[in-house]
Each structure stands twice: as C-alpha cells, then as structure tokens.
Backbone as CSV, one residue per row, in Angstrom:
resi,resn,N_x,N_y,N_z,CA_x,CA_y,CA_z,C_x,C_y,C_z
1,PRO,108.588,90.302,141.181,107.280,90.400,140.625,107.009,89.502,139.418
2,LEU,105.776,89.306,139.025,105.387,88.454,137.927,105.652,89.173,136.592
3,SER,105.713,90.512,136.566,105.585,91.207,135.340,106.622,90.821,134.266
4,LYS,107.743,90.212,134.778,108.770,89.744,133.758,108.464,88.375,133.208
5,ALA,107.633,87.662,133.853,107.315,86.204,133.494,106.249,86.186,132.343
6,LYS,106.516,85.128,131.520,105.383,84.833,130.552,104.490,83.869,131.294
7,ILE,103.162,83.924,130.941,102.203,83.182,131.572,102.541,81.618,131.412
8,SER,103.012,81.321,130.214,103.303,79.861,129.956,104.433,79.330,130.834
9,GLU,105.249,80.339,131.368,106.433,79.835,132.166,106.115,79.733,133.722
10,ILE,104.902,80.295,134.037,104.535,80.179,135.495,104.006,78.762,135.811
11,PRO,104.623,78.196,136.842,104.187,76.781,137.258,102.762,76.834,137.664
12,PHE,102.170,75.660,137.350,100.694,75.446,137.633,100.303,75.857,139.151
13,GLU,101.147,75.445,140.035,100.899,75.710,141.474,100.840,77.179,141.779
14,GLN,101.748,77.925,141.027,101.755,79.336,141.281,100.515,80.013,140.556
15,LYS,100.065,79.520,139.448,98.812,79.988,138.738,97.715,79.778,139.712
16,LEU,97.588,78.589,140.384,96.465,78.309,141.147,96.517,79.181,142.469
17,ALA,97.666,79.445,143.009,97.757,80.370,144.102,97.362,81.747,143.784
18,LEU,97.659,82.203,142.558,97.317,83.550,142.029,95.707,83.562,141.895
19,LYS,95.186,82.542,141.367,93.687,82.531,141.154,93.018,82.566,142.525
20,ASN,93.626,81.739,143.490,92.959,81.760,144.896,93.141,83.191,145.545
21,ALA,94.333,83.699,145.311,94.471,85.046,145.958,93.482,86.097,145.377
22,PHE,93.261,86.022,144.154,92.248,86.871,143.431,90.864,86.576,144.047
23,SER,90.437,85.408,144.106,89.146,85.000,144.475,88.935,85.446,145.914
24,ASN,89.941,85.254,146.773,89.719,85.508,148.236,90.072,86.956,148.662
25,ALA,90.363,87.717,147.751,90.888,89.101,148.035,89.614,89.955,148.318
26,VAL,89.816,91.147,149.049,88.798,92.077,149.222,88.650,92.850,147.881
27,GLU,87.561,93.481,147.675,87.265,94.226,146.415,88.254,95.327,146.118
28,GLN,88.876,95.842,147.161,89.823,97.003,146.962,91.231,96.545,146.670
29,ALA,91.479,95.246,146.672,92.821,94.696,146.488,93.251,94.958,145.015
30,GLU,94.578,95.102,144.841,94.996,95.471,143.427,95.950,94.294,143.018
31,PHE,95.859,94.042,141.700,96.672,92.900,141.142,97.340,93.292,139.893
32,GLU,98.456,92.672,139.637,99.245,92.860,138.333,98.446,92.138,137.192
33,GLN,98.841,92.635,136.038,98.164,92.070,134.767,98.272,90.585,134.620
34,GLU,99.303,89.986,135.108,99.427,88.510,134.985,98.384,87.822,135.711
35,THR,98.156,88.247,136.902,97.085,87.674,137.758,95.684,87.745,137.080
36,ILE,95.399,88.890,136.510,94.124,89.107,135.781,94.065,88.114,134.584
37,ALA,95.141,88.120,133.854,95.141,87.179,132.615,95.030,85.777,133.039
38,ILE,95.673,85.249,134.022,95.601,83.904,134.524,94.202,83.646,135.063
39,TYR,93.628,84.521,135.834,92.277,84.247,136.410,91.121,84.110,135.407
40,TYR,91.307,85.071,134.303,90.200,85.017,133.299,90.522,84.170,132.042
41,GLY,91.720,83.681,132.029,92.233,82.912,130.833,92.303,83.655,129.620
42,ILE,92.826,84.870,129.754,93.052,85.626,128.668,94.553,86.052,128.526
43,SER,94.944,86.605,127.451,96.397,86.893,127.274,96.661,88.255,127.797
44,ILE,97.922,88.373,128.173,98.453,89.716,128.593,98.326,90.694,127.440
45,SER,98.614,90.221,126.202,98.535,91.124,125.102,97.120,91.672,124.781
46,LEU,96.062,90.874,125.207,94.653,91.447,125.134,94.553,92.559,126.086
47,LEU,95.011,92.412,127.411,94.943,93.431,128.397,95.689,94.708,127.867
48,GLN,96.880,94.488,127.235,97.628,95.632,126.671,96.804,96.286,125.564
49,GLN,96.183,95.578,124.755,95.419,96.202,123.714,94.268,96.966,124.308
50,TRP,93.603,96.473,125.267,92.528,97.243,125.885,92.973,98.529,126.531
51,ARG,94.184,98.471,127.172,94.802,99.640,127.725,95.103,100.739,126.781
52,CYS,95.590,100.280,125.554,95.933,101.214,124.476,94.746,101.748,123.750
53,ASN,93.881,100.851,123.439,92.713,101.182,122.591,91.381,101.506,123.398
54,GLY,91.421,101.253,124.613,90.130,101.543,125.442,89.386,100.375,125.459
55,GLY,88.333,100.315,126.307,87.434,99.171,126.359,87.782,98.077,127.296
56,GLY,88.681,98.260,128.147,89.104,97.221,129.075,88.754,97.692,130.533
57,PRO,89.146,96.905,131.557,88.957,97.374,132.822,89.767,98.563,133.206
58,LYS,89.429,99.307,134.258,90.201,100.483,134.683,91.513,99.912,135.198
59,PHE,92.556,100.681,135.170,93.860,100.336,135.643,94.578,101.575,136.096
60,LYS,95.671,101.320,136.856,96.554,102.368,137.123,98.033,101.993,136.984
61,LYS,98.790,102.874,136.664,100.308,102.670,136.392,101.031,103.335,137.468
62,ILE,101.899,102.627,138.092,102.804,103.119,139.116,104.160,102.699,138.580
63,GLY,104.931,103.701,138.164,106.147,103.424,137.624,105.939,102.635,136.234
64,ARG,106.460,101.393,136.217,106.305,100.457,135.117,105.250,99.465,135.455
65,THR,104.647,99.491,136.633,103.748,98.431,136.997,102.278,98.884,136.728
66,ILE,101.655,97.929,136.170,100.190,98.113,135.897,99.383,97.330,136.949
67,LEU,98.442,98.090,137.528,97.713,97.383,138.558,96.104,97.608,138.244
68,TYR,95.490,96.510,138.504,94.000,96.579,138.371,93.322,96.324,139.775
69,GLN,92.335,97.150,140.210,91.612,96.797,141.312,90.566,95.780,141.133
70,LYS,90.379,94.823,142.019,89.617,93.681,141.867,88.133,94.155,141.525
71,SER,87.589,95.223,142.102,86.243,95.516,141.907,86.046,96.087,140.478
72,ASP,87.020,96.762,139.963,86.975,97.301,138.623,87.004,96.172,137.613
73,VAL,87.815,95.045,137.833,87.888,93.982,136.999,86.643,93.180,137.029
74,LEU,86.106,93.047,138.279,84.749,92.254,138.321,83.650,92.980,137.595
75,ASP,83.640,94.326,137.807,82.536,95.068,137.152,82.738,94.987,135.612
76,PHE,83.962,95.110,135.116,84.153,95.012,133.674,83.621,93.700,133.111
77,PHE,84.159,92.652,133.687,83.711,91.339,133.133,82.269,90.984,133.307
78,LYS,81.733,91.451,134.417,80.290,91.272,134.622,79.465,91.985,133.493
79,GLN,79.862,93.216,133.270,79.191,93.987,132.245,79.413,93.426,130.831
80,LYS,80.589,92.942,130.608,80.978,92.306,129.328,80.124,91.116,129.068
81,TYR,80.004,90.193,130.051,79.307,88.989,129.846,77.778,89.303,129.889
82,GLU,77.315,90.218,130.651,75.881,90.552,130.572,75.488,91.134,129.175
83,ASN,76.412,92.013,128.660,76.123,92.545,127.362,76.178,91.373,126.229
84,THR,77.125,90.441,126.448,77.167,89.400,125.447,75.885,88.536,125.448
85,SER,75.470,88.228,126.636,74.290,87.323,126.758,72.977,88.070,126.315
86,GLN,72.915,89.392,126.574,71.776,90.185,126.039,71.796,90.220,124.570
87,TYR,72.981,90.415,124.010,73.124,90.343,122.571,72.607,89.103,121.938
88,GLN,73.144,88.050,122.550,72.812,86.645,122.053,71.277,86.414,122.191
89,ASN,70.677,86.895,123.232,69.286,86.673,123.458,68.473,87.496,122.398
90,LYS,68.885,88.628,122.008,68.219,89.381,120.978,68.364,88.832,119.708
91,ALA,69.540,88.137,119.428,69.824,87.637,118.188,69.022,86.307,117.829
92,SER,68.629,85.707,118.908,67.844,84.418,118.667,66.413,84.528,118.485
C-alpha cells in the first residue's frame, strides 16, 4: 500500500494513475490519504491535522489504515471552496 510512501517519492505515472482512479471511481469508493493528498495537491500532514483537530473530511480507520470515501471528500472540498468564495465575495 501507499501508506508507507512519501508523496515526493511516488513516481509521476503512479500519481497520475491515482488521480485518474479517484476521478473515475464511484462515489462510495474509498481511498487512502495519499490518494486524497495527491488529487487535491495538499500534504498528508494537513490531512493528519484535520483528523486530530477536526474540520476535515470524514474518514474511517481500519487497523492502521485511514480511508476516505470519495463522496465525503467531494462534499468537504465543495463546501470548503463555496465558503471561501462566499467569504471573498462579502469582503469585496
């Protein structure tokens, strides 16, 4: 599994395959944190902070594996970006 790999050590082709897998997956599909980080261009440590402090997408833990359901991740980022654009519109 990817969980032992650092994102910077994952070859470009594998990153592209992970992005495509996420894009093409059904909404109920589950993904490890590395795939989410690669797809959204964020760090694994940011996902870890969100898990510890709250405020991130829903996740589940099975043993030592963290899994995110695609629909939860999409909902989280959609809400996050909508709130950001609403805030920016109000500020201008």
